[in-house]
LOVO-530328 format. One record per residue (C-alpha): x, y negated, z negated. Coordinates in Angstrom, 1 decimal. Example, Ala and Ser with C-alpha at 12.3 -4.5 7.8 and 13.67 -1.06 7.14 Angstrom:
2
east; north; up
12.3; 4.5; -7.8
13.7; 1.1; -7.1
***
This chain:
177
east; north; up
38.7; -14.0; -4.8
35.2; -15.3; -4.1
34.3; -18.2; -1.9
33.4; -21.5; -3.7
29.7; -22.3; -3.7
28.8; -25.0; -1.3
26.2; -27.4; -2.6
24.3; -29.2; 0.0
21.9; -31.0; -2.4
23.2; -32.3; -5.7
21.1; -35.3; -6.7
17.9; -34.5; -8.6
16.3; -37.8; -7.5
16.5; -36.8; -3.8
13.6; -34.8; -2.4
14.4; -31.3; -1.2
14.2; -31.0; 2.6
11.7; -28.2; 3.7
14.3; -26.9; 6.2
17.0; -26.6; 3.5
14.6; -24.9; 1.1
13.6; -22.4; 3.9
17.2; -21.7; 4.7
18.2; -21.0; 1.1
15.1; -19.0; 0.3
15.8; -17.0; 3.5
18.8; -15.6; 1.8
16.6; -13.7; -0.6
15.8; -10.3; 0.9
12.1; -9.5; 0.8
9.9; -6.6; 1.9
7.3; -7.2; 4.6
3.6; -6.7; 3.9
0.4; -7.2; 5.9
-2.5; -8.3; 3.7
-5.8; -6.9; 5.0
-9.4; -7.5; 4.2
-12.8; -7.8; 5.8
-15.9; -5.8; 6.6
-16.4; -3.1; 9.2
-15.9; -4.6; 12.6
-14.6; -7.9; 11.1
-11.2; -6.8; 9.7
-8.5; -9.4; 9.4
-4.9; -9.3; 8.4
-1.8; -11.5; 8.1
1.9; -10.8; 7.6
3.2; -11.9; 4.2
6.6; -11.7; 2.5
5.6; -13.8; -0.6
4.3; -10.7; -2.5
5.3; -9.7; -6.1
4.2; -7.5; -8.9
3.1; -9.6; -11.9
2.1; -7.1; -14.6
1.8; -3.4; -15.3
-0.8; -3.7; -18.0
-3.1; -4.8; -16.6
-1.9; -3.9; -13.1
-1.6; -7.3; -11.4
0.1; -8.5; -8.2
0.1; -11.8; -6.3
0.8; -13.2; -2.9
0.8; -16.7; -1.4
-1.5; -17.5; 1.5
-1.2; -20.7; 3.6
-4.3; -22.9; 3.1
-5.1; -22.7; 6.8
-5.0; -18.9; 6.9
-7.7; -17.0; 8.7
-7.9; -14.7; 5.7
-9.4; -17.2; 3.1
-13.0; -16.8; 4.2
-12.9; -13.0; 4.4
-11.1; -12.8; 1.1
-13.9; -14.7; -0.6
-16.6; -12.6; 1.1
-15.1; -9.2; 0.2
-13.6; -10.1; -3.1
-10.6; -7.8; -2.4
-7.7; -7.0; -0.2
-5.0; -4.4; 0.6
-1.3; -5.0; 0.4
0.3; -2.8; 3.1
4.1; -2.4; 2.7
5.4; -2.0; 6.2
7.8; 0.7; 7.4
10.9; -0.1; 9.5
9.2; 1.0; 12.8
6.3; -1.4; 12.2
8.1; -4.5; 13.2
5.8; -5.0; 16.3
2.8; -4.8; 13.9
4.4; -7.4; 11.6
4.9; -9.7; 14.5
1.3; -9.2; 15.7
-0.2; -10.0; 12.4
2.1; -13.0; 11.9
0.7; -14.9; 14.9
-1.6; -17.9; 14.6
-4.3; -16.0; 16.5
-6.1; -13.2; 14.7
-4.4; -9.8; 15.4
-6.8; -7.2; 16.7
-7.2; -4.0; 14.7
-8.0; -2.2; 18.0
-5.4; 0.5; 18.4
-4.0; 0.0; 14.9
-4.4; 3.2; 12.7
-6.4; 2.1; 9.7
-9.0; 3.5; 7.3
-11.1; 2.1; 4.5
-9.8; 2.1; 0.9
-12.1; 3.3; -1.9
-13.1; -0.4; -2.4
-14.0; -0.8; 1.3
-11.1; -3.0; 2.5
-9.1; -1.9; 5.5
-5.8; -0.1; 4.9
-3.1; 0.4; 7.5
-2.8; 4.2; 7.7
0.9; 4.3; 8.8
2.2; 1.8; 6.2
5.1; 2.8; 3.9
2.7; 2.4; 1.0
-0.4; 0.3; 0.0
-2.2; -1.2; -2.9
-5.9; -2.0; -2.9
-6.8; -4.9; -5.1
-9.7; -6.8; -6.5
-9.2; -10.6; -6.4
-8.9; -11.9; -9.9
-8.2; -15.6; -9.3
-6.8; -18.2; -7.0
-4.4; -21.1; -7.9
-3.3; -24.1; -5.9
0.4; -24.0; -4.8
1.2; -26.9; -2.5
0.3; -26.0; 1.1
-0.5; -22.4; -0.1
-3.0; -20.7; -2.3
-1.7; -18.2; -4.9
-3.9; -15.1; -4.9
-3.9; -13.0; -8.0
-5.3; -9.4; -7.7
-5.9; -6.5; -9.9
-4.6; -3.2; -8.4
-7.5; -0.7; -8.2
-5.9; 1.9; -5.9
-2.5; 3.0; -4.6
-1.2; 5.2; -1.8
2.1; 6.5; -0.6
1.8; 8.6; 2.6
4.2; 11.4; 3.3
6.8; 11.7; 4.6
8.7; 8.8; 3.1
9.8; 6.1; 5.5
12.4; 3.3; 5.5
11.1; -0.2; 4.7
10.9; -3.2; 6.9
12.7; -6.2; 5.4
13.0; -9.9; 6.0
16.3; -11.8; 5.7
17.5; -15.1; 7.1
14.3; -15.4; 9.2
14.8; -12.0; 10.8
12.9; -8.8; 10.5
15.0; -5.6; 10.2
16.1; -2.6; 8.2
18.6; -2.0; 5.5
22.2; -1.5; 6.7
22.6; 2.0; 8.2
18.8; 2.4; 8.2
19.2; 4.0; 4.7
17.1; 2.7; 1.8
18.7; 2.1; -1.5
17.5; 4.9; -3.8
***
């Protein structure tokens, strides 16, 4: 027998509290990415879990970026970005790029994608993208990109996930395949 659903907000005329929304959305398991962009010597990145595939034809993806993010200026300068899917052992890297201060690329294995944007060399996988459009989304900007390159390094690694405000791995460290 399943547990009854507890509703904490039932009246459509009441505003949704940001903390409640964060708590409920935190129950949706997401992968963890670091979005990277920038020119040689001016690489920037930020940890993002608001990433999704939009279309296969044409190949489109999107992510949401806080309006105060350090990436906005570099994204507009370069016109492109990389989506780096993090592996389970990259939790320290996720935390480093999640900070308010710019994370340094010093000591972080990376290379340039075919389009020139920085790619994290030890990521689970990556997509390089050309920015197609930006849309307002409350306190975030929705960035739409066309995928122009992909990479899956060998050997295959377990993913880093985000659930209930915590970074971690899938139960037993085994990915669902």
